[in-house]
N, C-alpha and C positions, 0 to 999 in steps of 0.2 A: 204322737206328738212333734217327737222329731223329725217326721218325714217331711214336717211342715215347714219347720225353719230349713232343714236340706235343700229342699223343693225353691224358697225363696231364695234364699242365698244362690242357689245355681241359677235361676232365672233373672237374677240382678246385679248378675259380677258386673256387667257393661254402667249399670246405673252408677254403682258405685264411684267407680271412676270420676263419669258425667256429673254425680253429687259434688263429690271434692272440685273441679273444676268450677261448675256452678255455682259454687260459695266461695270460690275466689273472688271472682267477677264480678257477684254482688258486694263481697266487703271491698274490694278498690271502688268499683264504680257507682255506686251507691252512699255504703256507709260512711266513706271516708271524705265524701262531698256534704253529707248530713252532719257528721262529727263535726268537722273543720266551721260549717258554716253555723254549728248551735254554738260552739266554741266563739266565736268570733262578733255573734250576736250577743251576748251575754257578758262581753267582756266589759262593760259597765256596771253590770249588778244587777242591771234588770234588762229582761228578752227586748230586744228592737225586732219587728216582723219585717221591719224592710232593709233593713242589715243583711237579717236571714237569708231574705229571696234573693235579691240582690249577691251576696256570695256564694249562694245555692247553684244558681244559676250562672256564675264562669265558673267556678267550682268542678258542675257536672258537666263543663265542655274540657274541660284538662283534667283529667279524672287522677291521674300518674303522677303530676306537678302537684294536686290536694293533698296523695297519699305521703307523700314529702314530707308537706305542708304541716301534713296533724302530727309530725311529731318535731319538728324542728319549732312549731309555735306552742306547746307544749297542751296542745287537746288530743291525748296518747287514752288518757281516762274516760274521758267522751267516748272516743275512738270504741274503745274495748266495752265499755258498757252499748251500747250501741249495737254493737259484735255479739253480744252476748246474747241481746233480747231477738237480732236477727238469727239467729242460730238456735236458739229454739221453737221457732215458728217454723224457721226452713223444715228443722229433724222431726216436730209434730208431723207438717205434710209428708215427707220424705218416710214416715216410719208407716202413716196410715196405708201411703200405697207397697209400703212393702209387705206390709200383713194380707192387703188384701191381694197381693201378686201370688202369695202361697197357695199350697195345692189342693184343692177341694176336699182329696181323699187320696190314700197310701198309693191306688194306679194310674190320678193324675199323669199325663205325659208317657205312660210306657205302650210302645205298639203291640197295638191287638194281633195273639198269633207270633208273637217273637217264640225269643230259641231259647228264653228264661226256663224254659223247663227243664234243662235239664243242667248238672252241675258237674264240672272237675272233666272233661273233656269227654262223660260216656257219650255225649248225643255222636260224636266221629266212627263210633262204633257200627251207623246206619250212613252218616253221612258225611261229606269232604269239607276239606279246610282249602281245597286249593281251585279246583275248577268244576264245572256239572251245572246243573237246572238251578240256577239261582233260586232259594228259597228265603234266607234274609242276608242281611248287611253281607255277614261271616261264615254263612253254610251253604251249602249247595249240595244237592242231589246226585251224586256221582251216575253218568252213563254207563260206565261200565261193570258196574254190579250186577253179581248175576243175583234172579231173583224177582222179585215184582218191584218196578219201579217207577209207579202208575204214581200220578200226582194227582190230588186234589187238591183245587186252590176253591176258596171260601173267603168269599170278601167282595169286591166290585172291581171294575176295569174299565175305564173311561178313555173314550177319545176325543181329544179336541185340535 
């Protein structure tokens, strides 16, 4: 189970940053105009839909000014409660995407035929670290090696 969490985190590193930036964007551009409009429409004791729509229309056009007005006009509690609801929904959708991106098994995203068959440098008794025929990213078959240097390539080779 641990490989699923590690794999999902490895796949989604960039998405965490995008998630945070988008959350800040939503908070400033959509939640603050909604909270300010809701506060201004309910200031007389009952909800006035006409005031809400007019205020929301003008405040969504200037979200940074509205973000400042939220705290100067006393709509901070409405803003934080609205932000909490948006954050919960947003986190649920992000968590669903995070879980769906987890690897299906332990061997997902592992190169087939990789050099993971050897450990602690034992492959370099046969292979070279620096030059020769490329076998994998960091492994070369030396051409000046004595003995058999035949190479069997298993897999596909494409031209385009």
